[in-house]
C-alpha positions, 0 to 999 in steps of 0.5 A: 320478077318477084313473089308476093307474101300474103299473110294477113288474116281476112285478105281477099286476093282478086284480079282486075285489069291485069293487076293482082288486088289484095284487100286487107280492109275496105279501104286498105289494098295494095295493087300489084301489075301481075306481069311483075308476079312469078309467085304468090305465097299465102299464110293463114285464111286467105281469100283467093277469088276464081279470076286469079286460077284461071289467069294461071300467075 
């Protein structure tokens, strides 16, 4: 299990098909399986979709 640190201003966190999607720009993103994540640590102006809160990560 691991922690995910997001610090790039303007990034957006989403939940899709049991994965955390981190969108940095239209064509630049990371995808991480939810079961591999213990915590998400956010620094600055990062958008978070409501679905992540519902999943109780």
